[in-house]
mmJSON file of the N, C-alpha and C atoms, coordinates in Angstrom:
{"data_MODEL":{"atom_site":{
"group_PDB":["ATOM","ATOM","ATOM","ATOM","ATOM","ATOM","ATOM","ATOM","ATOM","ATOM","ATOM","ATOM","ATOM","ATOM","ATOM","ATOM","ATOM","ATOM","ATOM","ATOM","ATOM","ATOM","ATOM","ATOM","ATOM","ATOM","ATOM","ATOM","ATOM","ATOM","ATOM","ATOM","ATOM","ATOM","ATOM","ATOM","ATOM","ATOM","ATOM","ATOM","ATOM","ATOM","ATOM","ATOM","ATOM","ATOM","ATOM","ATOM","ATOM","ATOM","ATOM","ATOM","ATOM","ATOM","ATOM","ATOM","ATOM","ATOM","ATOM","ATOM","ATOM","ATOM","ATOM","ATOM","ATOM","ATOM","ATOM","ATOM","ATOM","ATOM","ATOM","ATOM","ATOM","ATOM","ATOM","ATOM","ATOM","ATOM","ATOM","ATOM","ATOM","ATOM","ATOM","ATOM","ATOM","ATOM","ATOM","ATOM","ATOM","ATOM","ATOM","ATOM","ATOM","ATOM","ATOM","ATOM","ATOM","ATOM","ATOM","ATOM","ATOM","ATOM","ATOM","ATOM","ATOM","ATOM","ATOM","ATOM","ATOM","ATOM","ATOM","ATOM","ATOM","ATOM","ATOM","ATOM","ATOM","ATOM","ATOM","ATOM","ATOM","ATOM","ATOM","ATOM","ATOM","ATOM","ATOM","ATOM","ATOM","ATOM","ATOM","ATOM","ATOM","ATOM","ATOM","ATOM","ATOM","ATOM","ATOM","ATOM","ATOM","ATOM","ATOM","ATOM","ATOM","ATOM","ATOM","ATOM","ATOM","ATOM","ATOM","ATOM","ATOM","ATOM","ATOM","ATOM","ATOM","ATOM","ATOM","ATOM","ATOM","ATOM","ATOM","ATOM","ATOM","ATOM","ATOM","ATOM","ATOM","ATOM","ATOM","ATOM","ATOM","ATOM","ATOM","ATOM","ATOM","ATOM","ATOM","ATOM","ATOM","ATOM","ATOM","ATOM","ATOM","ATOM","ATOM","ATOM","ATOM","ATOM","ATOM","ATOM","ATOM","ATOM","ATOM","ATOM","ATOM","ATOM","ATOM","ATOM","ATOM","ATOM","ATOM","ATOM","ATOM","ATOM","ATOM","ATOM","ATOM","ATOM","ATOM","ATOM","ATOM","ATOM","ATOM","ATOM","ATOM","ATOM","ATOM","ATOM","ATOM","ATOM","ATOM","ATOM","ATOM","ATOM","ATOM","ATOM","ATOM","ATOM","ATOM","ATOM","ATOM","ATOM"],
"id":[1,2,3,4,5,6,7,8,9,10,11,12,13,14,15,16,17,18,19,20,21,22,23,24,25,26,27,28,29,30,31,32,33,34,35,36,37,38,39,40,41,42,43,44,45,46,47,48,49,50,51,52,53,54,55,56,57,58,59,60,61,62,63,64,65,66,67,68,69,70,71,72,73,74,75,76,77,78,79,80,81,82,83,84,85,86,87,88,89,90,91,92,93,94,95,96,97,98,99,100,101,102,103,104,105,106,107,108,109,110,111,112,113,114,115,116,117,118,119,120,121,122,123,124,125,126,127,128,129,130,131,132,133,134,135,136,137,138,139,140,141,142,143,144,145,146,147,148,149,150,151,152,153,154,155,156,157,158,159,160,161,162,163,164,165,166,167,168,169,170,171,172,173,174,175,176,177,178,179,180,181,182,183,184,185,186,187,188,189,190,191,192,193,194,195,196,197,198,199,200,201,202,203,204,205,206,207,208,209,210,211,212,213,214,215,216,217,218,219,220,221,222,223,224,225,226,227,228,229,230,231,232,233,234],
"type_symbol":["N","C","C","N","C","C","N","C","C","N","C","C","N","C","C","N","C","C","N","C","C","N","C","C","N","C","C","N","C","C","N","C","C","N","C","C","N","C","C","N","C","C","N","C","C","N","C","C","N","C","C","N","C","C","N","C","C","N","C","C","N","C","C","N","C","C","N","C","C","N","C","C","N","C","C","N","C","C","N","C","C","N","C","C","N","C","C","N","C","C","N","C","C","N","C","C","N","C","C","N","C","C","N","C","C","N","C","C","N","C","C","N","C","C","N","C","C","N","C","C","N","C","C","N","C","C","N","C","C","N","C","C","N","C","C","N","C","C","N","C","C","N","C","C","N","C","C","N","C","C","N","C","C","N","C","C","N","C","C","N","C","C","N","C","C","N","C","C","N","C","C","N","C","C","N","C","C","N","C","C","N","C","C","N","C","C","N","C","C","N","C","C","N","C","C","N","C","C","N","C","C","N","C","C","N","C","C","N","C","C","N","C","C","N","C","C","N","C","C","N","C","C","N","C","C","N","C","C","N","C","C","N","C","C"],
"label_atom_id":["N","CA","C","N","CA","C","N","CA","C","N","CA","C","N","CA","C","N","CA","C","N","CA","C","N","CA","C","N","CA","C","N","CA","C","N","CA","C","N","CA","C","N","CA","C","N","CA","C","N","CA","C","N","CA","C","N","CA","C","N","CA","C","N","CA","C","N","CA","C","N","CA","C","N","CA","C","N","CA","C","N","CA","C","N","CA","C","N","CA","C","N","CA","C","N","CA","C","N","CA","C","N","CA","C","N","CA","C","N","CA","C","N","CA","C","N","CA","C","N","CA","C","N","CA","C","N","CA","C","N","CA","C","N","CA","C","N","CA","C","N","CA","C","N","CA","C","N","CA","C","N","CA","C","N","CA","C","N","CA","C","N","CA","C","N","CA","C","N","CA","C","N","CA","C","N","CA","C","N","CA","C","N","CA","C","N","CA","C","N","CA","C","N","CA","C","N","CA","C","N","CA","C","N","CA","C","N","CA","C","N","CA","C","N","CA","C","N","CA","C","N","CA","C","N","CA","C","N","CA","C","N","CA","C","N","CA","C","N","CA","C","N","CA","C","N","CA","C","N","CA","C","N","CA","C","N","CA","C","N","CA","C","N","CA","C","N","CA","C","N","CA","C"],
"label_alt_id":[null,null,null,null,null,null,null,null,null,null,null,null,null,null,null,null,null,null,null,null,null,null,null,null,null,null,null,null,null,null,null,null,null,null,null,null,null,null,null,null,null,null,null,null,null,null,null,null,null,null,null,null,null,null,null,null,null,null,null,null,null,null,null,null,null,null,null,null,null,null,null,null,null,null,null,null,null,null,null,null,null,null,null,null,null,null,null,null,null,null,null,null,null,null,null,null,null,null,null,null,null,null,null,null,null,null,null,null,null,null,null,null,null,null,null,null,null,null,null,null,null,null,null,null,null,null,null,null,null,null,null,null,null,null,null,null,null,null,null,null,null,null,null,null,null,null,null,null,null,null,null,null,null,null,null,null,null,null,null,null,null,null,null,null,null,null,null,null,null,null,null,null,null,null,null,null,null,null,null,null,null,null,null,null,null,null,null,null,null,null,null,null,null,null,null,null,null,null,null,null,null,null,null,null,null,null,null,null,null,null,null,null,null,null,null,null,null,null,null,null,null,null,null,null,null,null,null,null,null,null,null,null,null,null],
"label_comp_id":["UNK","UNK","UNK","UNK","UNK","UNK","UNK","UNK","UNK","UNK","UNK","UNK","UNK","UNK","UNK","UNK","UNK","UNK","UNK","UNK","UNK","UNK","UNK","UNK","UNK","UNK","UNK","UNK","UNK","UNK","UNK","UNK","UNK","UNK","UNK","UNK","UNK","UNK","UNK","UNK","UNK","UNK","UNK","UNK","UNK","UNK","UNK","UNK","UNK","UNK","UNK","UNK","UNK","UNK","UNK","UNK","UNK","UNK","UNK","UNK","UNK","UNK","UNK","UNK","UNK","UNK","UNK","UNK","UNK","UNK","UNK","UNK","UNK","UNK","UNK","UNK","UNK","UNK","UNK","UNK","UNK","UNK","UNK","UNK","UNK","UNK","UNK","UNK","UNK","UNK","UNK","UNK","UNK","UNK","UNK","UNK","UNK","UNK","UNK","UNK","UNK","UNK","UNK","UNK","UNK","UNK","UNK","UNK","UNK","UNK","UNK","UNK","UNK","UNK","UNK","UNK","UNK","UNK","UNK","UNK","UNK","UNK","UNK","UNK","UNK","UNK","UNK","UNK","UNK","UNK","UNK","UNK","UNK","UNK","UNK","UNK","UNK","UNK","UNK","UNK","UNK","UNK","UNK","UNK","UNK","UNK","UNK","UNK","UNK","UNK","UNK","UNK","UNK","UNK","UNK","UNK","UNK","UNK","UNK","UNK","UNK","UNK","UNK","UNK","UNK","UNK","UNK","UNK","UNK","UNK","UNK","UNK","UNK","UNK","UNK","UNK","UNK","UNK","UNK","UNK","UNK","UNK","UNK","UNK","UNK","UNK","UNK","UNK","UNK","UNK","UNK","UNK","UNK","UNK","UNK","UNK","UNK","UNK","UNK","UNK","UNK","UNK","UNK","UNK","UNK","UNK","UNK","UNK","UNK","UNK","UNK","UNK","UNK","UNK","UNK","UNK","UNK","UNK","UNK","UNK","UNK","UNK","UNK","UNK","UNK","UNK","UNK","UNK","UNK","UNK","UNK","UNK","UNK","UNK"],
"label_asym_id":["A","A","A","A","A","A","A","A","A","A","A","A","A","A","A","A","A","A","A","A","A","A","A","A","A","A","A","A","A","A","A","A","A","A","A","A","A","A","A","A","A","A","A","A","A","A","A","A","A","A","A","A","A","A","A","A","A","A","A","A","A","A","A","A","A","A","A","A","A","A","A","A","A","A","A","A","A","A","A","A","A","A","A","A","A","A","A","A","A","A","A","A","A","A","A","A","A","A","A","A","A","A","A","A","A","A","A","A","A","A","A","A","A","A","A","A","A","A","A","A","A","A","A","A","A","A","A","A","A","A","A","A","A","A","A","A","A","A","A","A","A","A","A","A","A","A","A","A","A","A","A","A","A","A","A","A","A","A","A","A","A","A","A","A","A","A","A","A","A","A","A","A","A","A","A","A","A","A","A","A","A","A","A","A","A","A","A","A","A","A","A","A","A","A","A","A","A","A","A","A","A","A","A","A","A","A","A","A","A","A","A","A","A","A","A","A","A","A","A","A","A","A","A","A","A","A","A","A","A","A","A","A","A","A"],
"label_entity_id":["1","1","1","1","1","1","1","1","1","1","1","1","1","1","1","1","1","1","1","1","1","1","1","1","1","1","1","1","1","1","1","1","1","1","1","1","1","1","1","1","1","1","1","1","1","1","1","1","1","1","1","1","1","1","1","1","1","1","1","1","1","1","1","1","1","1","1","1","1","1","1","1","1","1","1","1","1","1","1","1","1","1","1","1","1","1","1","1","1","1","1","1","1","1","1","1","1","1","1","1","1","1","1","1","1","1","1","1","1","1","1","1","1","1","1","1","1","1","1","1","1","1","1","1","1","1","1","1","1","1","1","1","1","1","1","1","1","1","1","1","1","1","1","1","1","1","1","1","1","1","1","1","1","1","1","1","1","1","1","1","1","1","1","1","1","1","1","1","1","1","1","1","1","1","1","1","1","1","1","1","1","1","1","1","1","1","1","1","1","1","1","1","1","1","1","1","1","1","1","1","1","1","1","1","1","1","1","1","1","1","1","1","1","1","1","1","1","1","1","1","1","1","1","1","1","1","1","1","1","1","1","1","1","1"],
"label_seq_id":[1,1,1,2,2,2,3,3,3,4,4,4,5,5,5,6,6,6,7,7,7,8,8,8,9,9,9,10,10,10,11,11,11,12,12,12,13,13,13,14,14,14,15,15,15,16,16,16,17,17,17,18,18,18,19,19,19,20,20,20,21,21,21,22,22,22,23,23,23,24,24,24,25,25,25,26,26,26,27,27,27,28,28,28,29,29,29,30,30,30,31,31,31,32,32,32,33,33,33,34,34,34,35,35,35,36,36,36,37,37,37,38,38,38,39,39,39,40,40,40,41,41,41,42,42,42,43,43,43,44,44,44,45,45,45,46,46,46,47,47,47,48,48,48,49,49,49,50,50,50,51,51,51,52,52,52,53,53,53,54,54,54,55,55,55,56,56,56,57,57,57,58,58,58,59,59,59,60,60,60,61,61,61,62,62,62,63,63,63,64,64,64,65,65,65,66,66,66,67,67,67,68,68,68,69,69,69,70,70,70,71,71,71,72,72,72,73,73,73,74,74,74,75,75,75,76,76,76,77,77,77,78,78,78],
"pdbx_PDB_ins_code":[null,null,null,null,null,null,null,null,null,null,null,null,null,null,null,null,null,null,null,null,null,null,null,null,null,null,null,null,null,null,null,null,null,null,null,null,null,null,null,null,null,null,null,null,null,null,null,null,null,null,null,null,null,null,null,null,null,null,null,null,null,null,null,null,null,null,null,null,null,null,null,null,null,null,null,null,null,null,null,null,null,null,null,null,null,null,null,null,null,null,null,null,null,null,null,null,null,null,null,null,null,null,null,null,null,null,null,null,null,null,null,null,null,null,null,null,null,null,null,null,null,null,null,null,null,null,null,null,null,null,null,null,null,null,null,null,null,null,null,null,null,null,null,null,null,null,null,null,null,null,null,null,null,null,null,null,null,null,null,null,null,null,null,null,null,null,null,null,null,null,null,null,null,null,null,null,null,null,null,null,null,null,null,null,null,null,null,null,null,null,null,null,null,null,null,null,null,null,null,null,null,null,null,null,null,null,null,null,null,null,null,null,null,null,null,null,null,null,null,null,null,null,null,null,null,null,null,null,null,null,null,null,null,null],
"Cartn_x":[11.034,11.554,10.777,11.49,10.869,10.172,8.943,8.22,8.697,8.709,9.073,7.93,7.736,6.691,7.059,6.868,7.105,5.921,6.201,5.149,5.253,4.179,4.128,4.626,5.429,5.832,5.056,4.661,3.936,4.225,3.819,3.998,2.737,2.92,1.824,2.267,1.886,2.404,3.879,4.711,6.157,6.84,6.066,6.635,6.482,7.446,7.3,6.611,5.696,4.939,4.986,4.648,4.618,3.278,2.727,1.504,1.908,1.39,1.726,0.639,0.994,-0.004,-0.591,-1.803,-2.54,-1.762,-1.015,-0.285,0.914,1.273,2.368,1.88,0.569,0.043,0.613,0.837,1.328,0.172,0.23,-0.827,-0.682,-1.774,-1.734,-1.797,-1.538,-1.617,-0.27,0.78,2.108,3.132,4.244,5.341,6.655,7.729,9.077,9.798,10.484,11.222,12.674,13.6,15.018,15.73,16.908,17.719,18.758,18.971,20.08,20.777,21.81,22.483,21.539,21.272,20.347,18.928,18.645,17.317,16.566,15.247,14.373,13.68,13.704,13.061,11.899,10.714,9.514,9.03,8.839,8.377,7.305,6.454,5.382,5.943,5.262,5.628,4.977,5.776,5.26,4.74,3.681,3.183,4.194,4.54,5.504,4.784,5.364,4.791,5.275,4.747,5.089,6.571,7.132,8.54,9.441,9.126,9.926,9.843,8.665,8.502,9.297,9.212,9.932,11.443,11.96,13.395,13.875,12.988,13.386,13.361,12.779,12.64,13.884,14.246,15.386,14.898,15.751,15.342,15.218,14.338,14.158,15.2,15.851,16.858,16.324,15.216,14.67,14.117,14.129,13.609,12.124,11.349,9.928,9.656,8.771,8.499,7.734,7.943,7.169,5.719,4.815,3.391,2.757,1.709,0.974,0.13,0.193,-0.574,-1.125,-2.126,-2.638,-3.378,-3.31,-4.032,-5.515,-6.379,-7.817,-8.386,-9.388,-10.082,-10.874,-10.9,-11.71,-13.197,-13.919,-15.367,-16.079,-17.101,-17.834,-18.624,-18.803,-19.574,-21.035,-21.67,-23.077,-24.038],
"Cartn_y":[119.542,120.802,121.179,121.605,121.946,123.293,123.343,124.613,125.403,126.702,127.584,128.541,128.913,129.881,130.559,131.84,132.579,132.326,132.019,131.705,132.637,132.67,133.531,132.78,133.455,132.959,133.746,133.103,133.8,133.129,133.746,133.184,132.446,131.303,130.53,130.239,131.11,131.018,131.35,130.448,130.679,130.073,129.436,128.774,129.627,129.485,130.078,129.039,129.47,128.564,129.069,128.198,128.553,128.104,128.899,128.508,127.724,126.508,125.646,125.788,126.285,126.428,125.072,125.09,123.868,122.962,123.521,122.678,121.957,122.33,121.665,120.865,120.701,119.993,118.582,118.132,116.788,115.912,114.61,113.721,113.498,113.137,112.79,113.99,113.724,114.774,115.077,114.367,114.59,114.654,115.351,115.443,115.369,115.106,115.08,116.311,117.032,118.223,118.061,118.413,118.424,119.523,119.854,120.89,120.275,120.907,120.596,121.92,122.201,123.504,124.593,125.581,126.657,126.394,125.18,124.814,123.99,124.123,123.246,122.326,121.046,120.053,119.457,119.481,118.91,117.796,116.598,115.474,114.712,113.979,113.248,112.233,112.072,111.023,109.741,108.779,107.499,106.693,105.949,105.054,103.932,103.669,102.621,101.29,100.27,98.941,98.239,97.075,96.286,95.919,95.553,95.181,96.348,97.556,98.72,98.952,98.782,98.939,97.885,96.636,95.562,95.763,96.337,96.594,97.617,98.481,99.504,98.97,97.812,97.277,96.49,96.608,95.863,94.5,93.47,92.149,92.125,91.276,91.124,90.151,90.541,89.687,89.081,88.415,87.777,86.414,85.564,84.216,84.211,83.562,83.431,82.015,81.857,80.517,79.689,78.381,77.477,77.507,77.437,77.401,76.193,75.714,74.616,75.179,74.545,74.99,73.753,73.109,71.864,72.114,71.107,71.18,70.997,71.877,71.723,70.473,69.91,68.751,69.192,68.374,68.752,68.756,69.65,69.737,68.606,68.031,66.95,67.52,66.714,67.182,67.418,68.3,68.617,67.609],
"Cartn_z":[64.072,64.569,65.841,66.872,68.142,68.046,68.538,68.588,69.794,69.669,70.775,71.015,72.247,72.577,73.882,73.969,75.203,76.124,77.406,78.361,79.566,80.356,81.544,82.773,83.582,84.887,85.924,87.005,88.066,89.382,90.471,91.802,92.215,92.827,93.402,94.834,95.754,97.112,97.081,97.609,97.603,96.386,95.511,94.34,93.094,92.203,90.881,90.002,89.169,88.309,86.869,85.949,84.528,83.952,83.075,82.377,81.128,81.036,79.905,78.847,77.656,76.592,76.199,75.7,75.382,74.432,73.487,72.53,73.166,74.392,75.106,76.31,76.474,77.637,77.722,78.959,79.216,79.694,79.423,79.912,81.42,82.058,83.475,84.396,85.693,86.715,87.348,86.937,87.489,86.368,86.651,85.7,86.47,85.754,86.308,85.77,86.658,86.249,86.67,85.766,86.121,85.353,85.841,85.217,84.294,83.172,82.271,82.003,82.777,82.674,83.143,82.277,82.648,82.138,81.675,81.172,82.201,82.21,82.978,81.989,82.27,81.398,82.181,81.582,82.197,81.283,81.863,81.063,81.818,81.106,81.782,82.767,83.883,84.848,84.366,84.03,83.551,84.724,84.501,85.538,85.707,86.935,87.217,87.369,86.827,86.936,88.195,88.435,89.61,89.619,88.463,88.427,88.822,88.376,88.762,90.264,90.837,92.273,93.036,92.599,93.274,93.222,92.147,92.032,93.056,93.529,94.507,95.936,96.16,97.509,97.912,99.188,99.72,100.197,100.052,100.529,102.05,102.552,103.989,104.531,105.617,106.242,107.536,107.457,108.655,108.289,109.275,109.093,109.441,108.614,108.88,109.36,110.333,110.845,109.806,109.881,109.028,109.491,108.555,108.902,108.231,108.843,108.225,107.097,105.982,104.821,104.124,104.764,104.185,102.87,102.021,100.748,101.052,100.572,100.847,100.175,100.806,100.248,99.017,97.981,96.817,97.184,96.555,96.819,96.093,96.726,96.044,94.869,93.824,92.66,93.065,92.35,92.635,92.088],
"occupancy":[1.0,1.0,1.0,1.0,1.0,1.0,1.0,1.0,1.0,1.0,1.0,1.0,1.0,1.0,1.0,1.0,1.0,1.0,1.0,1.0,1.0,1.0,1.0,1.0,1.0,1.0,1.0,1.0,1.0,1.0,1.0,1.0,1.0,1.0,1.0,1.0,1.0,1.0,1.0,1.0,1.0,1.0,1.0,1.0,1.0,1.0,1.0,1.0,1.0,1.0,1.0,1.0,1.0,1.0,1.0,1.0,1.0,1.0,1.0,1.0,1.0,1.0,1.0,1.0,1.0,1.0,1.0,1.0,1.0,1.0,1.0,1.0,1.0,1.0,1.0,1.0,1.0,1.0,1.0,1.0,1.0,1.0,1.0,1.0,1.0,1.0,1.0,1.0,1.0,1.0,1.0,1.0,1.0,1.0,1.0,1.0,1.0,1.0,1.0,1.0,1.0,1.0,1.0,1.0,1.0,1.0,1.0,1.0,1.0,1.0,1.0,1.0,1.0,1.0,1.0,1.0,1.0,1.0,1.0,1.0,1.0,1.0,1.0,1.0,1.0,1.0,1.0,1.0,1.0,1.0,1.0,1.0,1.0,1.0,1.0,1.0,1.0,1.0,1.0,1.0,1.0,1.0,1.0,1.0,1.0,1.0,1.0,1.0,1.0,1.0,1.0,1.0,1.0,1.0,1.0,1.0,1.0,1.0,1.0,1.0,1.0,1.0,1.0,1.0,1.0,1.0,1.0,1.0,1.0,1.0,1.0,1.0,1.0,1.0,1.0,1.0,1.0,1.0,1.0,1.0,1.0,1.0,1.0,1.0,1.0,1.0,1.0,1.0,1.0,1.0,1.0,1.0,1.0,1.0,1.0,1.0,1.0,1.0,1.0,1.0,1.0,1.0,1.0,1.0,1.0,1.0,1.0,1.0,1.0,1.0,1.0,1.0,1.0,1.0,1.0,1.0,1.0,1.0,1.0,1.0,1.0,1.0,1.0,1.0,1.0,1.0,1.0,1.0,1.0,1.0,1.0,1.0,1.0,1.0],
"B_iso_or_equiv":[0.0,0.0,0.0,0.0,0.0,0.0,0.0,0.0,0.0,0.0,0.0,0.0,0.0,0.0,0.0,0.0,0.0,0.0,0.0,0.0,0.0,0.0,0.0,0.0,0.0,0.0,0.0,0.0,0.0,0.0,0.0,0.0,0.0,0.0,0.0,0.0,0.0,0.0,0.0,0.0,0.0,0.0,0.0,0.0,0.0,0.0,0.0,0.0,0.0,0.0,0.0,0.0,0.0,0.0,0.0,0.0,0.0,0.0,0.0,0.0,0.0,0.0,0.0,0.0,0.0,0.0,0.0,0.0,0.0,0.0,0.0,0.0,0.0,0.0,0.0,0.0,0.0,0.0,0.0,0.0,0.0,0.0,0.0,0.0,0.0,0.0,0.0,0.0,0.0,0.0,0.0,0.0,0.0,0.0,0.0,0.0,0.0,0.0,0.0,0.0,0.0,0.0,0.0,0.0,0.0,0.0,0.0,0.0,0.0,0.0,0.0,0.0,0.0,0.0,0.0,0.0,0.0,0.0,0.0,0.0,0.0,0.0,0.0,0.0,0.0,0.0,0.0,0.0,0.0,0.0,0.0,0.0,0.0,0.0,0.0,0.0,0.0,0.0,0.0,0.0,0.0,0.0,0.0,0.0,0.0,0.0,0.0,0.0,0.0,0.0,0.0,0.0,0.0,0.0,0.0,0.0,0.0,0.0,0.0,0.0,0.0,0.0,0.0,0.0,0.0,0.0,0.0,0.0,0.0,0.0,0.0,0.0,0.0,0.0,0.0,0.0,0.0,0.0,0.0,0.0,0.0,0.0,0.0,0.0,0.0,0.0,0.0,0.0,0.0,0.0,0.0,0.0,0.0,0.0,0.0,0.0,0.0,0.0,0.0,0.0,0.0,0.0,0.0,0.0,0.0,0.0,0.0,0.0,0.0,0.0,0.0,0.0,0.0,0.0,0.0,0.0,0.0,0.0,0.0,0.0,0.0,0.0,0.0,0.0,0.0,0.0,0.0,0.0,0.0,0.0,0.0,0.0,0.0,0.0],
"pdbx_formal_charge":[null,null,null,null,null,null,null,null,null,null,null,null,null,null,null,null,null,null,null,null,null,null,null,null,null,null,null,null,null,null,null,null,null,null,null,null,null,null,null,null,null,null,null,null,null,null,null,null,null,null,null,null,null,null,null,null,null,null,null,null,null,null,null,null,null,null,null,null,null,null,null,null,null,null,null,null,null,null,null,null,null,null,null,null,null,null,null,null,null,null,null,null,null,null,null,null,null,null,null,null,null,null,null,null,null,null,null,null,null,null,null,null,null,null,null,null,null,null,null,null,null,null,null,null,null,null,null,null,null,null,null,null,null,null,null,null,null,null,null,null,null,null,null,null,null,null,null,null,null,null,null,null,null,null,null,null,null,null,null,null,null,null,null,null,null,null,null,null,null,null,null,null,null,null,null,null,null,null,null,null,null,null,null,null,null,null,null,null,null,null,null,null,null,null,null,null,null,null,null,null,null,null,null,null,null,null,null,null,null,null,null,null,null,null,null,null,null,null,null,null,null,null,null,null,null,null,null,null,null,null,null,null,null,null],
"auth_seq_id":[1,1,1,2,2,2,3,3,3,4,4,4,5,5,5,6,6,6,7,7,7,8,8,8,9,9,9,10,10,10,11,11,11,12,12,12,13,13,13,14,14,14,15,15,15,16,16,16,17,17,17,18,18,18,19,19,19,20,20,20,21,21,21,22,22,22,23,23,23,24,24,24,25,25,25,26,26,26,27,27,27,28,28,28,29,29,29,30,30,30,31,31,31,32,32,32,33,33,33,34,34,34,35,35,35,36,36,36,37,37,37,38,38,38,39,39,39,40,40,40,41,41,41,42,42,42,43,43,43,44,44,44,45,45,45,46,46,46,47,47,47,48,48,48,49,49,49,50,50,50,51,51,51,52,52,52,53,53,53,54,54,54,55,55,55,56,56,56,57,57,57,58,58,58,59,59,59,60,60,60,61,61,61,62,62,62,63,63,63,64,64,64,65,65,65,66,66,66,67,67,67,68,68,68,69,69,69,70,70,70,71,71,71,72,72,72,73,73,73,74,74,74,75,75,75,76,76,76,77,77,77,78,78,78],
"auth_comp_id":["UNK","UNK","UNK","UNK","UNK","UNK","UNK","UNK","UNK","UNK","UNK","UNK","UNK","UNK","UNK","UNK","UNK","UNK","UNK","UNK","UNK","UNK","UNK","UNK","UNK","UNK","UNK","UNK","UNK","UNK","UNK","UNK","UNK","UNK","UNK","UNK","UNK","UNK","UNK","UNK","UNK","UNK","UNK","UNK","UNK","UNK","UNK","UNK","UNK","UNK","UNK","UNK","UNK","UNK","UNK","UNK","UNK","UNK","UNK","UNK","UNK","UNK","UNK","UNK","UNK","UNK","UNK","UNK","UNK","UNK","UNK","UNK","UNK","UNK","UNK","UNK","UNK","UNK","UNK","UNK","UNK","UNK","UNK","UNK","UNK","UNK","UNK","UNK","UNK","UNK","UNK","UNK","UNK","UNK","UNK","UNK","UNK","UNK","UNK","UNK","UNK","UNK","UNK","UNK","UNK","UNK","UNK","UNK","UNK","UNK","UNK","UNK","UNK","UNK","UNK","UNK","UNK","UNK","UNK","UNK","UNK","UNK","UNK","UNK","UNK","UNK","UNK","UNK","UNK","UNK","UNK","UNK","UNK","UNK","UNK","UNK","UNK","UNK","UNK","UNK","UNK","UNK","UNK","UNK","UNK","UNK","UNK","UNK","UNK","UNK","UNK","UNK","UNK","UNK","UNK","UNK","UNK","UNK","UNK","UNK","UNK","UNK","UNK","UNK","UNK","UNK","UNK","UNK","UNK","UNK","UNK","UNK","UNK","UNK","UNK","UNK","UNK","UNK","UNK","UNK","UNK","UNK","UNK","UNK","UNK","UNK","UNK","UNK","UNK","UNK","UNK","UNK","UNK","UNK","UNK","UNK","UNK","UNK","UNK","UNK","UNK","UNK","UNK","UNK","UNK","UNK","UNK","UNK","UNK","UNK","UNK","UNK","UNK","UNK","UNK","UNK","UNK","UNK","UNK","UNK","UNK","UNK","UNK","UNK","UNK","UNK","UNK","UNK","UNK","UNK","UNK","UNK","UNK","UNK"],
"auth_asym_id":["A","A","A","A","A","A","A","A","A","A","A","A","A","A","A","A","A","A","A","A","A","A","A","A","A","A","A","A","A","A","A","A","A","A","A","A","A","A","A","A","A","A","A","A","A","A","A","A","A","A","A","A","A","A","A","A","A","A","A","A","A","A","A","A","A","A","A","A","A","A","A","A","A","A","A","A","A","A","A","A","A","A","A","A","A","A","A","A","A","A","A","A","A","A","A","A","A","A","A","A","A","A","A","A","A","A","A","A","A","A","A","A","A","A","A","A","A","A","A","A","A","A","A","A","A","A","A","A","A","A","A","A","A","A","A","A","A","A","A","A","A","A","A","A","A","A","A","A","A","A","A","A","A","A","A","A","A","A","A","A","A","A","A","A","A","A","A","A","A","A","A","A","A","A","A","A","A","A","A","A","A","A","A","A","A","A","A","A","A","A","A","A","A","A","A","A","A","A","A","A","A","A","A","A","A","A","A","A","A","A","A","A","A","A","A","A","A","A","A","A","A","A","A","A","A","A","A","A","A","A","A","A","A","A"],
"auth_atom_id":["N","CA","C","N","CA","C","N","CA","C","N","CA","C","N","CA","C","N","CA","C","N","CA","C","N","CA","C","N","CA","C","N","CA","C","N","CA","C","N","CA","C","N","CA","C","N","CA","C","N","CA","C","N","CA","C","N","CA","C","N","CA","C","N","CA","C","N","CA","C","N","CA","C","N","CA","C","N","CA","C","N","CA","C","N","CA","C","N","CA","C","N","CA","C","N","CA","C","N","CA","C","N","CA","C","N","CA","C","N","CA","C","N","CA","C","N","CA","C","N","CA","C","N","CA","C","N","CA","C","N","CA","C","N","CA","C","N","CA","C","N","CA","C","N","CA","C","N","CA","C","N","CA","C","N","CA","C","N","CA","C","N","CA","C","N","CA","C","N","CA","C","N","CA","C","N","CA","C","N","CA","C","N","CA","C","N","CA","C","N","CA","C","N","CA","C","N","CA","C","N","CA","C","N","CA","C","N","CA","C","N","CA","C","N","CA","C","N","CA","C","N","CA","C","N","CA","C","N","CA","C","N","CA","C","N","CA","C","N","CA","C","N","CA","C","N","CA","C","N","CA","C","N","CA","C","N","CA","C","N","CA","C","N","CA","C","N","CA","C","N","CA","C"],
"pdbx_PDB_model_num":[1,1,1,1,1,1,1,1,1,1,1,1,1,1,1,1,1,1,1,1,1,1,1,1,1,1,1,1,1,1,1,1,1,1,1,1,1,1,1,1,1,1,1,1,1,1,1,1,1,1,1,1,1,1,1,1,1,1,1,1,1,1,1,1,1,1,1,1,1,1,1,1,1,1,1,1,1,1,1,1,1,1,1,1,1,1,1,1,1,1,1,1,1,1,1,1,1,1,1,1,1,1,1,1,1,1,1,1,1,1,1,1,1,1,1,1,1,1,1,1,1,1,1,1,1,1,1,1,1,1,1,1,1,1,1,1,1,1,1,1,1,1,1,1,1,1,1,1,1,1,1,1,1,1,1,1,1,1,1,1,1,1,1,1,1,1,1,1,1,1,1,1,1,1,1,1,1,1,1,1,1,1,1,1,1,1,1,1,1,1,1,1,1,1,1,1,1,1,1,1,1,1,1,1,1,1,1,1,1,1,1,1,1,1,1,1,1,1,1,1,1,1,1,1,1,1,1,1,1,1,1,1,1,1]
}}}
């Protein structure tokens, strides 16, 4: 069952802010906020992994020149 609690709204410069009671604290330093009708939903911002980042990148449409990449000589034993 969802807990409900009345909270305080206040101004922080030109922004409206809300005080989040300790029992509703979110982890981390960032959150995601969106509207659902007349409701505001605040949820933790998940850390994005490398795969999620790579999916957002557009492929490069340029040719890269060939480069010499010789195999290094093995080091002599000690």
